[in-house]
C-alpha positions, 0 to 999 in steps of 0.5 A: 500500500502506498504511503500517500494516496487518495482514491477518487470516484466520480458520479456525474449527472445532467440537471435538465430542470436547471438547463436551458438547451434553447439558449445553450445552457447545460447544467451538470452536477458531479458527486466526488468521493475521495478516500484516503487509501494511503498509510498516513492522514492527509489533507486535500488542500486545493483543486485544479479542473480542466472542463471541456465542452464538445465545441472546443471551449476549455475552462481551467478552474483552480482554488483552495479546497472543495466546496469551502472545505479542506478535509483531513482524512485518516487512512480508510476515511472518505469525504464526499461532496457534490458540485456542478458546472455549466456547459454551452454544449450538451456534452463535455468532459472534466478531469483534474487533480487534488493537491494534498499534504500528508500529516508528515508534511509530504506533498502529493497530487491525486489525479482525477481521471477524465469523466464525461458530462452528457445531457440525456435527450429528454422529450425526443421521440426516439431518445433512449430512456436512461442514456446513450445506447451503443451498438 
C-alpha cells in the first residue's frame, strides 16, 4: 500500500430542470468521493479542473479546497461532496487533480481521471430512456 494516496470516484449527472438547451445552457452536477487509501492522514488542500465542452471551449478552474472545505482524512476515511458546472454544449468532459499534504508534511497530487458530462435527450421521440445506447 502506498504511503500517500487518495482514491477518487466520480458520479456525474445532467440537471435538465436547471438547463436551458434553447439558449445553450447545460447544467451538470458531479458527486466526488475521495478516500484516503494511503498509510498516513492527509489533507486535500486545493483543486485544479480542466472542463471541456464538445465545441472546443476549455475552462481551467483552480482554488483552495472543495466546496469551502479542506478535509483531513485518516487512512480508510472518505469525504464526499457534490458540485456542478455549466456547459454551452450538451456534452463535455472534466478531469483534474487534488493537491494534498500528508500529516508528515509530504506533498502529493491525486489525479482525477477524465469523466464525461452528457445531457440525456429528454422529450425526443426516439431518445433512449436512461442514456446513450451503443451498438
